[in-house]
C-alpha positions as CSV (number, residue, x, y, z in Angstrom):
1,M,-3.8,-10.9,-22.3
2,A,-0.4,-11.6,-24.1
3,R,0.7,-8.0,-23.5
4,I,-0.2,-8.3,-19.8
5,S,1.7,-11.5,-19.5
6,A,4.7,-10.1,-21.3
7,A,4.8,-7.0,-19.0
8,A,4.6,-9.2,-15.9
9,G,7.3,-11.4,-17.3
10,R,9.7,-8.5,-17.9
11,E,9.4,-7.4,-14.3
12,R,9.5,-11.0,-13.0
13,I,6.5,-10.7,-10.7
14,G,5.8,-14.5,-10.8
15,R,2.6,-16.5,-11.3
16,R,-0.8,-14.9,-11.8
17,C,-3.1,-15.6,-8.8
18,A,-6.2,-13.5,-9.5
19,T,-7.8,-11.2,-12.0
20,Y,-10.5,-8.5,-11.5
21,A,-12.2,-6.4,-14.2
22,G,-14.3,-3.2,-14.2
23,A,-14.9,0.2,-15.7
24,A,-12.2,2.9,-15.8
25,R,-11.7,6.6,-16.3
26,T,-8.9,9.1,-16.2
27,P,-9.5,12.2,-14.0
28,H,-9.0,15.6,-15.5
29,A,-5.7,17.4,-15.1
30,P,-4.1,15.0,-12.6
31,P,-0.9,16.2,-10.8
32,A,0.9,13.1,-12.1
33,P,-0.1,10.3,-14.6
34,V,-3.0,8.5,-13.0
35,R,-5.3,5.7,-14.1
36,W,-8.6,4.9,-12.2
37,I,-10.0,1.4,-11.9
38,R,-13.6,1.4,-10.7
39,G,-15.3,-1.5,-9.0
40,L,-13.2,-4.4,-10.3
41,P,-15.7,-7.2,-9.7
42,A,-14.3,-10.7,-9.7
43,F,-13.4,-11.9,-13.2
44,V,-11.0,-14.7,-12.7
45,R,-9.6,-16.4,-9.6
46,C,-6.3,-18.2,-9.9
47,G,-6.9,-19.0,-13.6
48,R,-10.5,-20.1,-13.3
49,R,-13.3,-18.0,-14.8
50,S,-15.9,-16.8,-12.3
51,A,-17.7,-14.2,-14.5
52,T,-17.8,-13.0,-18.1
53,K,-18.3,-9.3,-17.6
54,S,-16.5,-7.3,-20.3
55,A,-14.7,-4.1,-19.2
56,D,-12.1,-1.7,-20.4
57,A,-9.9,-2.1,-17.3
58,R,-8.3,-5.1,-15.7
59,L,-6.4,-5.8,-12.5
60,D,-4.2,-8.9,-12.3
61,L,-2.6,-9.9,-9.0
62,Y,0.7,-11.9,-9.2
63,E,3.0,-13.5,-6.6
64,H,5.3,-10.5,-6.4
65,G,3.3,-7.7,-7.9
66,L,0.3,-6.7,-10.0
67,T,-0.6,-5.3,-13.4
68,V,-3.3,-2.7,-14.3
69,A,-4.4,-2.6,-17.9
70,V,-6.6,0.4,-18.8
71,K,-7.2,2.2,-22.1
72,G,-4.5,0.3,-23.9
73,R,-1.8,1.1,-21.2
74,I,-0.3,-1.6,-18.9
75,H,1.1,-0.6,-15.5
76,V,3.3,-3.0,-13.5
77,V,3.6,-2.6,-9.8
78,R,6.1,-4.5,-7.6
79,Y,5.1,-5.2,-4.1
80,D,8.7,-4.8,-2.8
81,T,9.1,-1.3,-4.2
82,T,5.7,0.4,-4.5
83,A,4.4,3.1,-2.2
84,M,0.7,2.7,-1.5
85,F,-1.6,5.5,-0.1
86,R,-5.0,4.5,1.1
87,K,-8.0,6.8,1.6
88,S,-11.5,5.9,2.8
89,S,-14.9,7.6,2.4
90,P,-18.4,6.4,3.3
91,T,-18.9,5.2,-0.3
92,A,-15.5,4.0,-1.5
93,R,-11.9,3.3,-0.7
94,T,-9.1,4.4,-3.0
95,Y,-5.6,2.9,-3.2
96,T,-2.9,4.9,-5.0
97,L,0.2,3.0,-5.9
98,T,3.4,3.8,-7.7
99,D,4.3,1.5,-10.6
100,V,7.8,0.4,-11.7
101,E,8.2,3.7,-13.8
102,G,7.3,5.9,-10.8
103,K,3.9,6.7,-12.1
104,R,0.7,6.6,-10.0
105,V,-2.1,4.1,-10.5
106,V,-5.3,4.6,-8.5
107,L,-7.7,1.7,-7.7
108,L,-11.2,2.5,-6.5
109,G,-13.2,-0.1,-4.6
110,R,-16.8,0.2,-3.6
111,P,-18.0,-2.1,-0.7
112,E,-21.2,-3.1,-2.6
113,E,-19.3,-4.4,-5.6
114,S,-18.1,-7.9,-5.9
115,G,-14.4,-8.3,-5.3
116,A,-13.8,-4.9,-3.9
117,E,-13.3,-6.3,-0.4
118,E,-10.9,-8.9,-1.7
119,W,-8.2,-7.3,-3.7
120,G,-7.5,-4.3,-1.4
121,P,-6.6,-6.3,1.7
122,E,-4.7,-8.8,-0.4
123,I,-2.5,-6.1,-2.0
124,Q,-1.8,-4.7,1.5
125,R,-0.9,-8.1,2.8
126,A,1.4,-8.8,-0.1
127,I,3.2,-5.4,0.2
128,T,3.7,-5.9,3.9
129,H,5.0,-9.4,3.3
130,A,7.5,-8.1,0.7
131,Q,8.6,-4.9,2.5
132,L,8.6,-5.7,6.2
133,P,11.7,-8.0,6.2
134,Q,13.8,-5.5,4.1
135,A,12.7,-2.6,6.4
136,L,13.7,-4.5,9.5
137,A,17.1,-5.4,7.9
138,A,17.7,-1.8,7.0
139,L,16.9,-0.7,10.6
140,D,19.3,-3.4,11.9
141,N,22.0,-1.8,9.7
142,G,21.5,1.6,11.2
143,A,19.1,3.1,8.6
144,R,16.5,5.7,9.3
145,L,13.2,5.0,7.5
146,V,10.8,7.7,6.6
147,F,7.0,7.4,6.2
148,G,5.6,10.9,5.3
149,D,6.3,13.1,8.4
150,I,7.2,10.1,10.5
151,W,10.7,8.6,10.8
152,L,12.0,5.5,12.6
153,T,15.3,4.0,13.7
154,R,15.9,1.0,15.9
155,E,16.3,3.3,18.8
156,R,13.8,6.1,18.2
157,V,10.5,7.3,16.6
158,G,10.0,10.9,15.6
159,V,8.1,13.5,13.7
160,G,10.3,16.3,12.4
161,E,12.9,17.2,15.1
162,V,10.9,15.8,18.0
163,S,11.5,12.1,18.9
164,V,11.4,9.6,21.7
165,R,13.1,6.3,22.5
166,W,11.0,3.2,21.9
167,P,11.0,2.1,25.6
168,Q,9.1,5.4,26.3
169,V,6.3,4.6,23.9
170,R,3.1,3.5,25.6
171,Q,0.5,4.0,22.8
172,I,0.6,4.8,19.1
173,D,-2.5,5.3,17.0
174,L,-2.0,5.3,13.2
175,G,-4.8,6.5,11.0
176,E,-5.1,7.6,7.4
177,G,-5.1,11.3,8.3
178,A,-3.2,11.5,11.6
179,V,-0.7,9.8,13.9
180,R,-0.8,10.1,17.7
181,L,2.0,8.9,19.9
182,V,1.7,8.8,23.7
183,T,4.8,8.4,25.9
184,D,5.3,7.1,29.4
185,G,3.0,8.9,31.7
186,K,4.1,12.4,30.7
187,G,1.3,13.0,28.2
188,R,3.8,13.9,25.4
189,R,2.4,13.4,22.0
190,L,3.7,13.5,18.4
191,V,1.0,14.3,15.9
192,S,1.3,14.3,12.1
193,T,-1.4,15.5,9.8
194,T,0.6,17.4,7.2
195,S,1.4,14.7,4.7
196,P,-0.1,11.4,3.6
197,V,1.6,8.3,5.0
198,P,2.7,5.8,2.4
199,N,2.4,2.1,3.2
200,L,0.6,2.8,6.5
201,F,0.2,-0.9,7.1
202,V,3.9,-1.5,6.8
203,L,4.5,1.3,9.3
204,R,2.0,-0.2,11.7
205,A,3.8,-3.6,11.5
206,L,7.1,-1.9,12.1
207,V,5.8,0.1,15.1
208,E,4.4,-2.9,16.7
209,R,7.7,-4.8,16.3
210,L,9.9,-2.0,17.5
211,R,7.6,-1.0,20.4
212,T,7.6,-4.6,21.6
213,D,11.3,-4.8,21.3
214,G,11.6,-1.5,23.2
215,M,9.5,-2.8,26.0
216,R,11.8,-5.8,26.4
217,A,14.9,-3.7,26.4
């Protein structure tokens, strides 16, 4: 506990808000350093004990980030800088995040396990809250933001070299494996399936904001 608090303090991620614990394992021959957290049933909520299950892995949510402790290693993730990839299956949902050292941490939540439906959406909400304002500010300053194959500016949205202006966008569907964009009555579509989309929920919030602004233009 002292090591977790010290790691969180060094990265200044604020007050601890919730803790989850569960079993963990490291997959064989990962392409990058990865730690898996399985289940993570509720262990502590905002400092109050709700269960006493022992485990060799622990997830702590803080105001501005989170820590993952597994097999003696502590990873710190900041909401304002992490890239999160989400993947769903009929039995589980995985969340892959980058920590402050650029290493990957994978959280695995199963719907039937206590707490699994709490921490995933909360992490997504916190990342969106931290990254959306800075993304909008960057766009206002003329930046081009990239999410996998998709790129955005204040004026246009594109995939590769193909792009359209925001006032032309009539529909955009964002999923974990594909992106579909339909423009004004011409049936033009931009489709991306070649690379995962980091922080899909941040992209979705940006698209809704920029599409709405484009319709008003």
